[in-house]
C-alpha positions in Angstrom: 80.2 32.8 42.8 80.7 34.7 46.1 77.6 36.4 47.6 78.9 39.9 47.2 79.4 39.2 43.5 75.7 38.6 43.2 75.2 42.2 44.2 77.8 43.5 41.8 76.2 41.5 38.9 72.8 42.9 39.9 74.1 46.5 39.9 75.8 46.0 36.5 72.6 44.6 35.0 70.5 47.4 36.4 72.9 50.0 35.1 73.0 48.4 31.6 69.2 48.2 31.5 68.7 51.8 32.7 67.0 50.8 35.9 69.9 52.6 37.7 71.3 55.9 36.6 73.9 58.4 37.7 72.6 60.1 40.9 70.2 57.2 41.6 70.4 55.2 44.8 70.9 51.5 45.3 68.1 49.6 47.0 68.4 49.4 50.8 70.6 46.9 52.4 67.7 44.8 53.7 65.9 44.9 50.3 68.9 43.8 48.3 69.6 41.0 50.8 66.1 39.7 50.6 65.9 40.0 46.8 69.2 38.1 46.3 68.8 35.6 49.1 72.0 36.6 50.8 73.1 38.1 54.1 73.2 41.8 54.9 76.9 41.6 55.6 77.4 40.3 52.1 75.5 43.3 50.8 77.7 45.7 52.9 80.8 44.0 51.5 79.6 44.5 47.9 78.8 48.2 48.6 82.3 48.7 49.9 83.7 47.1 46.8 81.6 49.3 44.6 82.7 52.4 46.6 86.4 51.4 46.1 85.7 51.0 42.4 84.3 54.6 42.2 80.8 53.4 41.3 79.0 54.5 44.4 79.4 57.0 47.1 78.0 56.2 50.5 76.7 58.3 53.4 75.5 56.9 56.8 72.4 57.9 58.7 68.7 58.0 57.8 68.3 61.4 56.1 67.8 62.1 52.4 71.6 61.9 51.7 72.0 58.5 53.3 72.6 55.3 51.4 74.7 54.4 48.3 74.4 56.8 45.4 75.5 56.0 41.9 78.5 58.1 40.7 81.1 57.8 38.0 84.6 58.4 39.3 87.0 56.0 37.5 90.2 58.0 38.1 90.4 57.3 41.9 90.3 53.5 41.7 92.6 53.5 38.7 95.1 55.6 40.5 95.0 53.4 43.6 95.5 50.3 41.4 98.4 51.8 39.5 100.2 52.9 42.6 99.9 49.5 44.2 101.3 47.8 41.0 104.1 50.3 40.8 105.0 49.6 44.4 105.4 45.9 43.6 107.7 46.8 40.7 105.3 44.9 38.4 105.0 47.9 36.1 108.4 49.0 34.8 108.8 52.7 34.5 109.8 52.3 30.8 106.3 50.9 30.2 104.7 53.8 32.0 106.7 56.2 29.8 105.7 54.4 26.6 102.0 54.4 27.7 102.2 58.1 28.4 103.7 58.8 25.0 101.1 56.7 23.2 98.2 58.4 25.0 99.5 62.0 25.1 100.7 62.1 21.5 97.3 60.9 20.4 95.4 63.4 22.6 97.7 66.3 21.4 97.1 65.3 17.8 93.4 65.0 18.3 93.2 68.4 20.2 95.0 70.1 17.3 92.8 68.5 14.6 89.7 69.5 16.6 91.0 73.1 16.4 91.1 73.6 20.2 90.7 77.4 20.6 91.5 79.9 23.2 88.6 79.0 25.5 89.4 75.3 25.5 93.1 76.0 26.1 92.4 78.5 28.9 92.8 76.0 31.7 96.1 74.7 30.4 97.5 78.1 29.9 96.5 79.3 33.3 98.4 76.3 34.7 101.4 77.3 32.7 101.2 80.9 34.1 101.2 79.5 37.6 104.2 77.4 36.8 106.1 80.6 35.9 105.9 81.8 39.5 109.5 82.5 40.8 110.8 80.2 43.5 108.3 77.4 42.8 109.4 74.3 44.6 109.8 71.1 42.6 106.7 69.5 44.3 104.5 72.4 43.4 105.9 72.5 39.9 105.2 68.9 39.3 101.7 69.0 40.7 100.9 71.8 38.3 102.7 69.9 35.5 100.4 66.9 36.2 97.3 69.1 36.0 98.6 70.6 32.8 99.0 67.3 31.1 95.6 66.1 32.3 94.0 69.3 31.0 95.6 68.7 27.6 94.4 65.1 27.4 90.8 66.3 28.1 90.9 68.4 24.9 90.7 65.2 22.8 87.2 64.7 24.1 87.7 61.1 25.2 86.5 60.7 28.8 88.2 57.3 29.4 91.6 58.5 28.2 91.3 61.6 30.3 90.6 59.4 33.4 93.5 57.1 32.6 95.8 60.1 32.1 94.7 61.5 35.4 95.4 58.2 37.2 98.8 57.8 35.5 100.0 61.2 36.5 98.8 60.9 40.1 100.2 57.4 40.5 103.7 58.4 39.4 103.9 61.7 41.1 106.0 60.4 44.0 108.4 58.6 41.6 108.9 61.8 39.6 109.7 63.8 42.7 112.1 61.2 43.9 114.0 61.6 40.7 114.5 65.3 41.0 117.9 65.0 42.8 119.1 63.1 39.7 118.8 66.2 37.6 122.0 68.2 37.2 120.3 71.6 37.4 116.6 71.8 38.5 116.2 75.4 37.6 117.5 74.8 34.1 115.3 71.7 33.7 112.2 73.6 34.9 112.9 76.4 32.4 113.2 73.9 29.6 110.0 72.2 30.6 108.2 75.6 30.6 109.4 76.3 27.1 108.4 72.9 25.9 104.9 73.3 27.4 104.4 76.6 25.6 105.5 75.1 22.3 103.1 72.2 22.6 100.2 74.5 23.3 101.2 76.7 20.4 101.2 73.7 18.0 97.8 72.6 19.2 96.3 76.1 18.8 97.8 76.3 15.3 96.2 73.0 14.4 99.5 71.3 13.8 98.7 67.8 15.0 101.8 66.0 14.0 104.0 68.7 15.4 102.1 68.7 18.7 102.5 64.9 18.9 106.2 65.1 18.2 106.8 67.8 20.7 105.0 66.1 23.5 106.8 62.8 22.8 110.2 64.5 23.0 109.0 66.4 26.1 108.0 63.2 28.0 111.0 61.0 26.9 113.5 63.9 27.5 112.5 64.4 31.1 112.6 60.7 32.0 116.1 60.4 30.4 117.3 63.4 32.2 115.9 62.2 35.5 117.4 58.7 34.9 114.0 57.0 35.4 114.2 54.7 32.3 
C-alpha cells in the first residue's frame, strides 16, 4: 500500500466512525505524518487526492480558515472523470444517452409519484421561463437546459442520482454544442424542446408518473437522433 493510501484509509475510517464530520478539519499535516509513520509529503499528496475527490477543501495560511475541511461535493470529481473518459472515446455516446434515459425517466416518475407541487417545481419553471427569452444563443439555451434537467432530477429526493445527473449534463455539454450545426433548423428545434419541457413538467405536476417518464425518454432520444449524436 502506498503511503498516501494510509491517509485515505484513515480518513475513511474516521468518517465511518463519526470521528470526522462535515465541516470538521483533518488533523494537521505533521500530526497525521507522525500518527501514520509516513512523510509529510505523503500526507500532502493524500490531501490533494482528497481535494480532487471532492472530500476536502483546503486553504493555506495559519488562520481559522486554514487547513483541510471535510466537505461533500461529489459532482465535481464525477464530472472531471466523465469528461476524461469521454475524451478517450471509452464511453460511447449511445451509452450516455441510455444512462440518461434510465436515470431521468426514473426521477420523473418518482417526482410525479411524490406529488411535486408548485414550490418544488418553481426552480425548473423559472429556468423554462429564462429559456423562452428571444434570441437566446444555443450555448445559453443548453446551459439552462442542463440546469433544468438537473433540477428535475433533484425532485426525486435521491442525492446521489442528482449528483450523477449534474455530472453527466456538465460532462457532455461540449459534445451537445458541437452537434448543434447538425440540426437542420435550430430555432425549430429549440421551440420543440421548450414545448417538450413544459409537457414533462405538466405531467409531473399532475402526478402522471408513467406519462412523465415516457415524455422525458422521447425528449432525450429525439434530440440525440436529430443532432446525429447516436
